[in-house]
N, C-alpha and C positions, 0 to 999 in steps of 0.2 A: 275522220267520215267523210264521205264521197259527197261534191254537189255536183247536180247535173243542169246546166242551162243552156236556153237555146234561142235564137233572135235570129229576126229576117229581116232581109232588106232587097228590094228592087233596084237591080244597076243598069244603066242602060250599056248593053253589051250582050254577045250572044253567047250562049252557054259555053261553047267552044272556044271563045274568046276567053270567057274568064277562067276557066280551068286550066285555060295553056297559061297563063297569069298565075294562079295558083299553085300550079307543076313547076314554076319556074323559081324553085327554092332558093338558089342561087343569088337571085335581084332581090330576095326579102328585104336585107338592109338599107337596099336604095328608097324604099317605100313603107316599109313598118317599122315606124319609129322606134319601137322595143326591142326589135331582134339586131343585136349588136355583129355577130358574126354567123356565117351557115357553112357545115363542110358535108360534103355527100360522102357517105361512108360505102354507099352500096348502091347498083342500078343492075335493073332487069336486062334483057336480054335487046329490049326495045330502045335502051340509052335512058329509060326516066330512073328518077333517084326513087329507092326501094325503104334506104336506113339513112335517115337524115340529122344530124346533129346541130342543136343551134344555142349559140349562147345568147341571153335577154337579159333587160332588165326586168328587175321584179322584186315586188314589197321592198324599195331601196335599195338594192343589192343585185350584183351577178349572179345568173342561175345557168345552169346547162341540162341538155334533156334530148332524149335520142329516139326519134320517132319512125315506125314501120308503117310505110305509106302501103294500101292496097288501091288498085288501080279497077279492078274486077267489075265496076260500073261505069267506069269512065265513060263521056266526060258528063255524065250524070249524076255522078258522085265523087268526091275523094277523101277516103276515110283514112284513119292511122289510129296505133296504139303507140306509149309508150314501151321502150324496151330497155331505157336507163334514165334517172333524174337526180340529180342532187337534193333539189327541194321538193318534189311531187312523188308519190306514189304510184300516182295515175294521173295521165294528162290525155285523155282518149276524146277521140273527134270524129267530126264530118263536116264537108260542105256539100249538102243537096244544091243540085242546080237545076232548074224548071224553067223553059221558056215560058216568057211572060209576054209575049206578044209584041211586036215592031221593033225588033233587035233585043228586048229587054231582058233580063234572066231574073228570075226568085233564086236569091241564095238564103238559104235556112242553114245557121251555124251552131253545130251541136257540141256541147263540150263538156265532159266528163273529168271535174277534178278533185286529188284527195292529196294534200298535203303529208308531207310527212312530221312537221311540226305545226300542232295544233292554234290555231289563231281566232280571236275572237268573231262573232259572225257577222258582226258591222262590218269590220277589215276584208273579212272573205267577200260578203257580198258587193262591196263598193271595189274589191280588186276583180272578180267577176264580172262586174259591170263594165270596167275601164277593158277591160282584156276584149272582151266581146263588141263592145261596142267601136272602139278603136280599131279591131280587125277589120269589122266592116266599112267601116268609112276611111281608113286609109286602101282598102281592097277597091272601092267603090272608086274613089278619086286616080287609084292608080289604070283602072281598067277603062274610065270614062277619058283618062288623059288622051292626046294624039299624039302625044309625042313617047309612046310606050312602043319600044321595039322588042318584040318576042324572040327570045332563041328556041332554036332548034333544039331538041332533046339531045344529047350528047350519045 
């Protein structure tokens, strides 16, 4: 059974800056605690990562999944669909970025998760809450940090 969750947060940073941090997948292990390794499998003609494999901590073990990214609405949206996963059948989502004034951005994080192995509802809800909250709080810390060097896409 799939679950859909949405969470919002206002971050001090322009939509372009937030988008640049989100699209710098290879830097995720530096600031996203649950992400252990990232491998860009495919890039588009502009050098942006289109297919990315992640190894992450989940449910007390390591998991890996590959996501395919869509840049059609950049920098207002970064969306993805899962193309492979060992624990998940579906891990599709999007970051929607909207200018919130005074150099701030409201980010809406949407995620649809379908696990291959059934889990009790309370375990799933707790995990989803942790994923969503942690992802946005860690993103906020990264964007609002003065020491964030942004890499140009290859």
